[in-house]
C-alpha positions as CSV (number, residue, x, y, z in Angstrom):
1,M,0.0,0.0,0.0
2,T,1.4,3.4,-0.9
3,E,1.1,6.5,1.3
4,F,-1.6,7.9,-0.9
5,E,-4.0,4.9,-0.7
6,I,-6.9,4.9,1.7
7,P,-6.7,1.9,4.0
8,A,-9.5,-0.6,3.5
9,G,-12.4,-0.2,5.9
10,L,-11.6,3.4,6.7
11,E,-15.1,4.5,5.7
12,E,-16.5,2.3,8.4
13,L,-14.9,4.5,11.1
14,D,-17.5,7.3,10.4
15,L,-14.9,10.1,10.5
16,T,-16.0,13.7,10.4
17,P,-14.9,15.4,7.2
18,P,-12.3,18.2,7.6
19,E,-14.6,20.7,6.0
20,E,-17.2,20.1,8.6
21,W,-14.7,20.8,11.4
22,R,-13.7,24.0,9.6
23,S,-17.4,25.1,9.5
24,Q,-17.6,24.8,13.3
25,H,-15.9,28.2,13.6
26,L,-18.5,29.9,11.4
27,R,-21.3,28.2,13.3
28,Y,-19.8,29.4,16.6
29,K,-19.9,33.0,15.3
30,L,-23.5,32.9,13.9
31,W,-25.3,30.5,16.3
32,P,-23.1,30.2,19.5
33,H,-26.2,29.3,21.6
34,E,-27.0,26.3,19.4
35,L,-23.4,25.0,19.2
36,W,-22.7,25.4,22.9
37,P,-25.9,25.9,25.0
38,P,-24.4,27.9,27.9
39,L,-23.7,30.8,25.4
40,L,-26.3,33.5,24.8
41,R,-27.7,34.7,21.5
42,P,-25.6,37.4,19.9
43,C,-26.5,41.1,20.3
44,R,-28.4,42.4,17.2
45,V,-27.0,45.6,15.6
46,S,-29.4,47.1,13.0
47,V,-27.6,48.6,10.0
48,L,-29.4,50.7,7.3
49,I,-27.4,51.0,4.1
50,V,-28.5,53.8,1.7
51,T,-27.4,54.6,-1.8
52,D,-28.8,56.5,-4.8
53,S,-28.7,56.5,-8.6
54,G,-25.6,54.7,-9.7
55,G,-25.3,52.4,-6.7
56,S,-27.0,49.1,-6.0
57,F,-26.9,46.1,-3.7
58,G,-26.5,43.4,-6.3
59,T,-23.5,41.8,-8.1
60,S,-22.9,44.6,-10.6
61,S,-19.6,46.5,-10.6
62,F,-21.0,49.4,-8.5
63,G,-22.9,47.0,-6.3
64,L,-22.5,46.4,-2.6
65,K,-23.2,42.6,-2.5
66,A,-19.6,41.8,-1.4
67,L,-19.8,44.2,1.5
68,I,-23.2,42.8,2.6
69,D,-21.8,39.3,2.4
70,A,-18.9,40.3,4.6
71,L,-21.2,41.9,7.2
72,K,-23.3,38.7,7.3
73,I,-20.4,37.0,9.0
74,P,-19.9,38.7,12.3
75,P,-16.5,39.2,14.0
76,G,-17.4,37.0,16.9
77,P,-20.3,35.2,18.7
78,W,-21.2,38.4,20.6
79,V,-22.9,40.3,17.7
80,R,-25.0,39.9,14.6
81,F,-25.6,42.6,12.0
82,E,-29.2,42.9,10.7
83,I,-29.0,44.8,7.4
84,T,-31.7,46.8,5.6
85,T,-30.9,48.2,2.1
86,A,-32.5,51.3,0.7
87,N,-32.1,53.3,-2.5
88,R,-33.4,56.9,-3.0
89,R,-34.3,56.0,-6.6
90,T,-35.7,52.9,-8.4
91,D,-33.6,49.9,-7.5
92,P,-35.0,46.3,-7.5
93,T,-31.9,45.1,-5.5
94,A,-32.9,47.3,-2.5
95,D,-35.2,46.3,0.3
96,V,-36.7,49.8,0.1
97,Q,-37.0,52.0,-3.0
98,G,-37.7,55.7,-3.2
99,F,-36.3,56.1,0.3
100,T,-36.4,59.3,2.2
101,F,-34.9,59.9,5.6
102,D,-37.9,61.7,7.0
103,G,-40.2,59.0,5.7
104,A,-38.6,56.3,7.8
105,N,-38.4,55.7,11.5
106,L,-34.6,56.0,11.9
107,G,-34.9,55.1,15.6
108,D,-35.3,51.5,14.4
109,Y,-31.6,51.5,13.3
110,D,-28.4,51.6,15.3
111,E,-26.4,53.1,12.4
112,I,-26.8,54.4,8.8
113,W,-24.3,53.9,6.0
114,L,-24.4,56.5,3.2
115,F,-23.0,55.6,-0.3
116,G,-23.6,58.8,-2.2
117,V,-23.1,58.6,-5.9
118,E,-25.2,61.5,-7.3
119,R,-23.5,64.9,-8.0
120,S,-24.5,68.4,-7.2
121,F,-27.0,68.7,-10.1
122,S,-29.2,66.1,-8.3
123,S,-31.8,66.9,-5.7
124,P,-30.1,67.4,-2.2
125,L,-31.6,66.2,1.0
126,S,-34.5,68.3,2.2
127,E,-34.6,70.3,5.5
128,Q,-36.9,67.6,6.9
129,E,-34.4,64.8,6.0
130,L,-31.5,66.7,7.4
131,R,-33.4,67.2,10.6
132,A,-34.2,63.5,10.8
133,L,-30.5,62.6,10.4
134,S,-29.4,65.3,12.9
135,E,-31.8,64.0,15.5
136,F,-30.6,60.4,14.8
137,M,-26.9,61.4,15.2
138,D,-27.6,63.4,18.4
139,G,-29.6,60.5,19.8
140,G,-26.6,58.2,19.6
141,G,-27.0,56.7,16.1
142,G,-23.8,56.1,14.1
143,V,-23.2,57.3,10.6
144,F,-20.8,56.1,7.9
145,A,-20.5,58.1,4.7
146,T,-18.4,58.0,1.5
147,G,-18.4,59.3,-2.1
148,D,-15.6,59.5,-4.7
149,H,-13.6,62.1,-6.5
150,E,-15.0,65.6,-7.3
151,D,-18.6,66.1,-6.2
152,L,-19.7,62.4,-6.4
153,G,-21.9,61.9,-3.4
154,V,-22.5,65.5,-2.5
155,A,-26.3,65.3,-3.2
156,M,-26.9,62.9,-0.3
157,C,-23.9,63.6,2.0
158,G,-22.6,67.1,1.4
159,S,-25.0,68.9,3.9
160,V,-25.1,66.3,6.7
161,P,-23.5,67.8,9.8
162,R,-20.1,66.3,10.7
163,V,-20.1,64.3,7.5
164,R,-19.9,67.5,5.5
165,S,-16.8,68.7,7.3
166,M,-14.8,65.4,7.7
167,R,-14.6,64.7,3.9
168,K,-14.3,66.8,0.8
169,W,-17.6,66.8,-1.2
170,H,-17.7,70.0,-3.3
171,W,-16.3,70.6,-6.8
172,P,-15.3,72.7,-8.7
173,N,-16.0,75.4,-6.1
174,P,-15.9,75.5,-2.3
175,G,-19.1,74.5,-0.5
176,P,-21.7,76.9,0.9
177,N,-20.0,77.0,4.3
178,G,-16.5,77.3,3.0
179,E,-15.9,73.6,2.7
180,P,-12.8,72.9,0.6
181,V,-12.8,71.7,-3.0
182,A,-12.6,68.0,-3.6
183,P,-9.8,66.3,-5.6
184,P,-10.2,66.1,-9.4
185,V,-10.8,63.0,-11.5
186,G,-7.7,63.5,-13.7
187,G,-4.4,65.4,-14.0
188,P,-1.3,65.2,-11.8
189,D,-3.3,66.4,-8.8
190,R,-5.7,63.5,-8.7
191,L,-5.5,61.1,-5.7
192,D,-4.3,58.0,-7.5
193,T,-3.6,54.9,-5.3
194,L,-3.2,52.3,-8.1
195,R,-0.5,49.8,-7.4
196,E,1.1,47.9,-10.3
197,G,-0.4,44.5,-10.6
198,P,0.9,41.2,-12.1
199,S,1.0,42.8,-15.6
200,S,3.5,45.6,-16.2
201,G,2.4,49.2,-16.3
202,F,-0.7,50.8,-14.8
203,D,-4.0,49.9,-16.3
204,F,-7.4,51.2,-15.1
205,D,-8.6,47.7,-14.2
206,D,-5.6,47.3,-11.9
207,Q,-8.1,48.3,-9.3
208,S,-9.6,44.9,-9.8
209,D,-6.4,42.8,-9.4
210,V,-5.0,41.0,-6.3
211,V,-2.7,43.9,-5.3
212,P,-4.1,46.3,-2.7
213,Q,-2.8,49.7,-1.7
214,N,-0.9,50.0,1.6
215,I,-2.2,52.6,4.0
216,S,-0.6,54.2,7.0
217,P,-2.8,53.9,10.1
218,R,-2.4,56.5,12.8
219,M,-0.9,54.9,15.9
220,Y,-2.0,56.1,19.3
221,P,0.4,56.0,22.3
222,G,-0.3,54.3,25.5
223,W,1.5,52.9,28.5
224,S,2.5,49.3,28.6
225,F,3.2,47.2,31.7
226,P,3.5,45.2,34.0
227,W,7.0,46.1,35.0
228,K,8.5,48.5,32.5
229,Y,7.7,52.1,32.0
230,L,7.4,51.7,28.2
231,W,5.5,53.5,25.5
232,R,3.3,51.3,23.3
233,F,1.3,52.2,20.2
234,H,-2.2,51.1,19.1
235,P,-4.1,51.6,15.9
236,H,-7.6,53.0,15.9
237,P,-10.2,50.3,16.7
238,L,-11.4,50.6,13.1
239,L,-8.0,49.3,11.9
240,C,-7.4,46.6,14.4
241,G,-7.9,43.2,12.9
242,P,-7.7,39.6,14.1
243,H,-4.1,39.4,13.0
244,G,-3.0,42.8,14.0
245,V,-3.0,46.2,12.4
246,I,-5.0,46.5,9.1
247,R,-2.7,48.2,6.6
248,V,-4.4,47.5,3.2
249,L,-7.4,48.8,1.2
250,P,-8.5,48.3,-2.4
251,D,-6.7,50.8,-4.8
252,H,-8.3,53.2,-7.3
253,P,-7.0,55.8,-9.8
254,H,-9.0,58.8,-8.5
255,E,-10.1,58.9,-4.9
256,G,-11.7,61.5,-2.6
257,E,-10.2,62.8,0.6
258,C,-10.8,62.9,4.3
259,Y,-9.6,65.8,6.5
260,V,-9.9,67.5,9.9
261,P,-11.8,70.8,9.6
262,P,-10.1,73.9,11.0
263,D,-13.3,75.3,12.4
264,L,-15.1,73.2,15.0
265,T,-17.7,75.9,16.1
266,A,-20.4,75.5,13.5
267,S,-24.0,74.8,14.3
268,F,-26.9,74.2,11.9
269,S,-30.7,74.5,12.1
270,F,-32.9,72.2,10.0
271,D,-36.7,72.5,10.1
272,G,-36.6,74.0,13.6
273,Y,-33.9,71.6,15.0
274,T,-30.4,72.9,15.9
275,I,-27.4,70.6,15.9
276,E,-24.0,71.6,17.3
277,E,-21.5,70.0,15.0
278,Y,-18.6,69.4,17.4
279,P,-19.7,69.6,21.1
280,A,-17.0,70.2,23.8
281,L,-15.4,67.6,26.0
282,A,-13.7,68.8,29.2
283,G,-14.0,72.4,27.9
284,T,-12.4,71.6,24.5
285,R,-14.4,70.9,21.3
286,L,-14.0,67.2,20.3
287,A,-12.4,67.2,16.9
288,P,-12.6,64.4,14.3
289,E,-9.4,62.6,13.4
290,V,-7.8,61.2,10.2
291,I,-7.0,57.7,11.4
292,A,-5.3,56.5,8.2
293,T,-3.5,58.0,5.2
294,S,-3.0,56.7,1.6
295,T,0.1,57.3,-0.4
296,I,0.3,58.3,-4.1
297,I,3.3,56.7,-5.8
298,G,4.9,58.9,-8.5
299,G,7.1,57.8,-11.5
300,R,4.2,57.1,-13.8
301,A,4.8,57.1,-17.6
302,S,2.7,59.2,-19.9
303,T,1.5,55.9,-21.4
304,D,0.1,54.7,-18.1
305,V,-3.5,55.2,-17.4
306,K,-4.2,58.9,-16.6
307,G,-0.5,59.7,-17.0
308,P,1.9,61.2,-14.4
309,V,0.7,62.0,-10.9
310,T,2.2,64.1,-8.0
311,P,3.4,61.8,-5.2
312,R,2.0,62.7,-1.7
313,S,-0.2,61.4,1.1
314,F,-3.8,62.2,1.9
315,G,-6.5,61.2,4.4
316,A,-8.1,57.9,3.6
317,I,-10.4,57.3,6.7
318,G,-11.8,59.8,9.2
319,A,-13.5,59.1,12.5
320,W,-15.3,61.1,15.2
321,D,-16.0,59.5,18.6
322,G,-19.3,61.1,19.5
323,H,-19.9,58.7,22.3
324,R,-17.5,60.8,24.4
325,V,-20.0,63.7,24.2
326,S,-23.2,61.6,24.3
327,R,-23.7,61.7,20.5
328,G,-23.4,59.1,17.7
329,R,-20.1,58.2,16.1
330,V,-19.2,59.1,12.6
331,V,-16.8,57.5,10.1
332,V,-16.0,58.7,6.6
333,D,-13.9,57.1,3.8
334,A,-12.1,58.5,0.8
335,T,-14.1,56.5,-1.7
336,W,-16.8,53.9,-2.2
337,H,-14.3,52.0,-4.3
338,H,-13.0,50.6,-1.1
339,F,-16.4,48.8,-0.8
340,F,-17.8,48.2,-4.3
341,N,-17.7,44.8,-6.0
342,I,-15.5,45.9,-8.8
343,N,-12.6,46.6,-6.4
344,L,-13.1,43.4,-4.3
345,V,-14.3,40.5,-6.4
346,G,-13.2,41.8,-9.8
347,D,-14.5,43.4,-13.0
348,A,-16.6,41.0,-15.0
349,G,-15.8,43.0,-18.2
350,S,-12.0,42.8,-17.9
351,P,-10.1,40.9,-20.6
352,D,-7.8,39.6,-17.9
353,P,-9.2,36.5,-16.3
354,L,-7.5,37.2,-13.1
355,K,-9.0,40.7,-12.8
356,Q,-12.4,39.2,-13.3
357,I,-12.2,37.7,-9.8
358,G,-10.3,40.4,-8.0
359,F,-8.8,39.5,-4.6
360,L,-10.0,35.9,-5.1
361,A,-7.3,35.2,-7.7
362,S,-4.5,34.3,-5.3
363,P,-3.9,33.3,-1.7
364,A,-2.2,36.6,-1.0
365,G,-5.2,38.4,-2.5
366,V,-7.6,36.4,-0.3
367,A,-5.5,37.3,2.8
368,A,-5.7,41.0,1.9
369,Y,-9.4,40.7,1.3
370,E,-9.9,39.2,4.8
371,E,-8.1,42.3,6.2
372,V,-10.5,44.6,4.3
373,K,-13.5,42.7,5.5
374,S,-12.3,43.1,9.1
375,Y,-12.3,46.8,8.5
376,Y,-16.0,46.6,7.4
377,R,-17.0,44.7,10.4
378,N,-15.1,47.1,12.7
379,I,-17.1,50.0,11.3
380,A,-20.3,48.2,12.0
381,V,-19.2,47.4,15.6
382,W,-17.7,50.9,16.4
383,L,-20.7,52.8,15.1
384,A,-23.3,50.9,17.1
385,R,-25.3,52.8,19.8
386,P,-23.8,52.8,23.3
387,Q,-26.5,50.4,24.6
388,R,-25.5,47.9,21.9
389,H,-21.9,48.2,23.1
390,V,-23.0,47.3,26.6
391,C,-24.8,44.2,25.2
392,M,-21.8,43.1,23.2
393,R,-19.4,43.6,26.1
394,W,-21.4,41.4,28.4
395,R,-22.0,38.7,25.7
396,A,-18.3,38.5,25.2
397,L,-17.6,38.3,28.9
398,W,-20.2,35.6,29.3
399,A,-18.6,33.6,26.5
400,C,-15.3,34.1,28.2
401,R,-16.7,32.7,31.5
402,W,-17.7,29.4,29.8
403,N,-14.5,29.0,27.8
404,H,-12.7,25.8,28.7
405,R,-9.7,27.7,30.0
406,L,-11.7,29.8,32.4
407,V,-13.8,26.9,33.5
408,M,-10.6,25.2,34.5
409,D,-8.7,28.2,35.8
410,L,-11.3,29.6,38.2
411,R,-10.3,28.1,41.5
412,P,-13.1,26.4,43.4
413,H,-12.0,27.4,46.9
414,Y,-12.3,31.1,46.0
415,L,-15.8,30.5,44.6
416,E,-16.8,28.6,47.8
417,R,-15.2,30.9,50.3
418,G,-16.5,34.0,48.5
419,I,-14.9,36.5,46.2
420,R,-14.1,38.8,49.2
421,E,-11.2,36.5,49.9
422,L,-9.6,37.1,46.5
423,E,-6.0,38.3,46.4
424,L,-4.3,40.6,43.9
425,H,-2.1,37.9,42.3
426,E,-5.1,35.7,41.7
427,L,-7.2,38.5,40.2
428,I,-4.3,39.4,37.8
429,R,-3.8,35.7,36.9
430,I,-7.4,35.4,35.9
431,G,-7.4,38.8,34.2
432,D,-4.5,37.7,32.1
433,A,-6.2,34.4,31.2
434,A,-9.4,36.3,30.3
435,R,-7.4,38.7,28.1
436,D,-6.1,35.7,26.1
437,V,-9.5,34.1,25.7
438,L,-11.2,37.4,24.7
439,G,-8.4,38.0,22.3
440,R,-9.6,34.9,20.4
441,L,-13.1,36.3,20.3
442,A,-12.3,39.8,19.0
443,S,-9.4,42.1,18.0
444,Q,-7.0,43.2,20.7
445,C,-8.3,46.8,20.4
446,Q,-11.9,45.6,21.0
447,V,-10.7,43.6,24.0
448,H,-8.9,46.6,25.4
449,I,-12.1,48.7,24.9
450,W,-14.1,46.1,26.9
451,F,-11.6,46.3,29.7
452,L,-11.9,50.0,29.8
453,D,-15.7,50.0,29.7
454,I,-15.9,47.4,32.5
455,T,-13.6,49.5,34.7
456,K,-15.5,52.7,33.8
457,A,-18.9,51.2,34.6
458,M,-17.8,49.8,37.9
459,L,-15.5,52.5,39.2
460,R,-17.2,55.7,38.2
461,R,-15.7,57.9,40.9
462,P,-12.0,57.3,40.1
463,W,-12.5,56.9,36.4
464,P,-11.9,60.6,35.4
465,L,-8.4,60.2,37.0
466,L,-7.8,56.8,35.3
467,E,-9.1,57.4,31.9
468,P,-6.2,59.5,30.5
469,L,-3.8,57.0,31.9
470,V,-5.2,53.8,30.5
471,D,-7.2,54.8,27.4
472,P,-4.8,55.0,24.4
473,W,-7.6,56.7,22.3
474,W,-8.2,59.5,24.9
475,P,-8.4,62.6,22.7
476,F,-6.1,64.7,24.9
477,P,-3.2,62.3,25.5
478,P,-0.1,63.2,27.5
479,E,3.1,63.8,25.7
480,P,5.1,60.6,25.1
481,E,7.8,61.4,27.6
482,P,8.3,59.5,30.9
483,G,7.3,61.5,33.9
484,P,9.2,61.4,37.2
485,D,7.0,58.8,38.9
486,P,5.7,55.7,37.0
487,V,3.9,54.2,40.0
488,P,0.4,55.8,39.4
489,W,0.6,54.6,35.8
490,L,1.6,51.1,36.8
491,H,-1.3,50.7,39.2
492,A,-3.8,52.2,36.8
493,N,-3.0,49.4,34.3
494,M,-2.9,46.8,37.1
495,L,-6.4,47.9,38.2
496,V,-7.8,47.3,34.7
497,D,-6.4,43.7,34.6
498,A,-7.5,43.0,38.2
499,A,-11.0,44.4,37.5
500,L,-11.4,41.9,34.7
501,G,-10.3,39.1,37.0
502,G,-12.8,40.2,39.6
503,A,-15.6,40.4,37.0
504,L,-14.9,36.8,35.9
505,Y,-14.8,35.5,39.5
506,A,-18.1,37.3,40.2
507,L,-19.7,35.6,37.2
508,G,-18.2,32.3,38.3
509,A,-19.6,32.6,41.8
510,E,-23.1,33.4,40.5
511,F,-23.1,30.8,37.7
512,R,-21.3,27.7,38.9
513,E,-22.8,25.3,36.4
514,P,-24.2,25.8,32.9
515,S,-27.8,24.7,33.9
516,R,-30.8,25.7,31.7
517,D,-32.2,27.8,34.6
518,F,-29.0,29.8,34.8
519,I,-28.9,30.4,31.0
520,D,-32.5,31.6,31.0
521,K,-31.7,33.9,33.9
522,A,-28.5,35.3,32.3
523,D,-30.1,36.4,29.1
524,D,-31.7,39.3,30.8
525,F,-29.5,39.6,33.8
526,D,-28.1,42.8,35.3
527,F,-24.5,42.0,34.5
528,E,-23.2,45.3,35.7
529,G,-24.7,44.8,39.2
530,L,-23.5,41.2,39.2
531,V,-19.8,41.9,38.5
532,R,-19.5,45.1,40.6
533,P,-18.5,43.2,43.8
534,G,-15.7,41.5,42.0
535,V,-14.4,44.8,40.5
536,Q,-14.7,46.4,43.9
537,V,-12.5,43.7,45.4
538,A,-10.0,44.4,42.7
539,A,-10.0,48.1,43.6
540,R,-9.4,47.2,47.2
541,E,-6.5,44.9,46.5
542,V,-4.9,47.4,44.1
543,R,-5.2,50.1,46.8
544,R,-3.5,47.8,49.3
545,A,-0.7,47.2,46.8
546,M,-0.3,51.0,46.3
547,E,-0.1,51.5,50.1
548,R,2.6,48.8,50.4
549,S,4.5,50.3,47.5
550,R,4.3,53.8,49.0
551,Q,5.5,52.5,52.4
552,G,8.3,50.6,50.8
553,G,9.3,53.6,48.8
554,D,9.3,55.8,51.8
555,E,11.5,53.4,53.8
556,L,13.9,53.1,50.9
557,A,14.0,56.9,50.5
558,R,14.8,57.3,54.2
559,S,17.6,54.7,54.0
560,L,19.1,56.4,51.0
561,G,18.9,59.7,52.7
562,E,20.7,58.4,55.8
563,E,23.3,56.7,53.6
564,G,23.9,60.0,51.8
565,E,24.2,62.0,55.0
566,Q,26.9,59.6,56.3
567,G,28.9,59.5,53.1
568,D,32.5,60.7,52.8
569,Y,32.6,63.3,49.9
570,S,36.1,64.6,50.6
């Protein structure tokens, strides 16, 4: 028998096919409660995607079917995206045709995605529609918006507060409120991110090959411990994927541009409703950010598509964290070509067979495509209303509690004696284990956000002091220079890890076994009230550690002082 022959009788063993084992991961994301009964149903985040004439939700080149397919597979078992599609014109691929924002109950949705295609000669949004969108945003609803070069998309997006000033929409003249002119479709000043594909030279349909553009994410500084006073950098949560920092997007020969507006003081009134564009946080207006830049590569020949181009960088993605000021979040992107089928799964009309299937043409292309899809899912998570984030956080923590590692690592004698007996080393040990488990359910950035949110919810009084120390995305960060005393920073990070350990022990104490009664109880349980005693124990233990550290430091300082006084300096 050769090594390639199947032994006789192997079929009688009733082995599970490899593809069925691989499908278990997808089933775990979509139906965790069916695959493993102790888990809860995922949180539902409702997404409304709107386009207009020129866009669709089918498989055409300017369709969004690939995006919708990506969003149907969630990032983890803690969330599901419910998608409604709408077109402002006639579109058989949309769930709703002839859509208007004032004709729908926007409160039914957590977030709205705007793919504007129509130019300035099309009908803009009415005062009533702008009021409906403004109230939606001020009420916590998230908004994503994108167009393309020149004034593509301005009809639907160019007057929406925050959206109108985070991305350039107007062309060939500035906007009515002084908004800057958008980049052109041609000439050396176009924003061309094409990368040369497998064939030599630059062709228009290189946007449909397997080679993406590389982007430069903004990296946010934060303190890293346990025992070193080091500076660590994090991407924005939108660009934090399962395998690390997301650094690729589809390429295109003429993109739009995202930017930070110089004036943050504008307010607008629509149909009797006034919206303040950028409210203040701690006395300073909260500005949007450019969280990633694209790079234009020069050296083009006159025979290349569109000819020579001026090399430079420009804003590819912008974000505004409205949750910090009790508003909805906003994300803008330089172009819908980062989302349309033609840039993802190929151009059906291309003469090149490989460009007919886009990123699917090679393993490297598939890997890049997975990174791009992670960006889409991050948008859907990040834009969700605050109450949905609460739900996602507790679903993830509940899944963590029943992970096999935590089931084995939670020590029974602490559960039996009561969590008041917990010690700092044990809290940190479980917090570290939980960090690893949660890191397999979501990106490292999302896990860090959950840590911060748990600490914030449980320790509201000290949180204003802790937040600038432990939140790398705090909008007013300290300068990246070590201060004279690292101890407060050390214990701030220690507290976050210990708080997670306390939360897991509190869950374990309340839910010892995965019985059906417990699961039914957990689905609507007050998780915040449940885990608070565990987090309070963590705060107590960290305080004790700080007191011991201070006492030890004082004693060492006295000893050094006495030694110095007795020294011979002659």
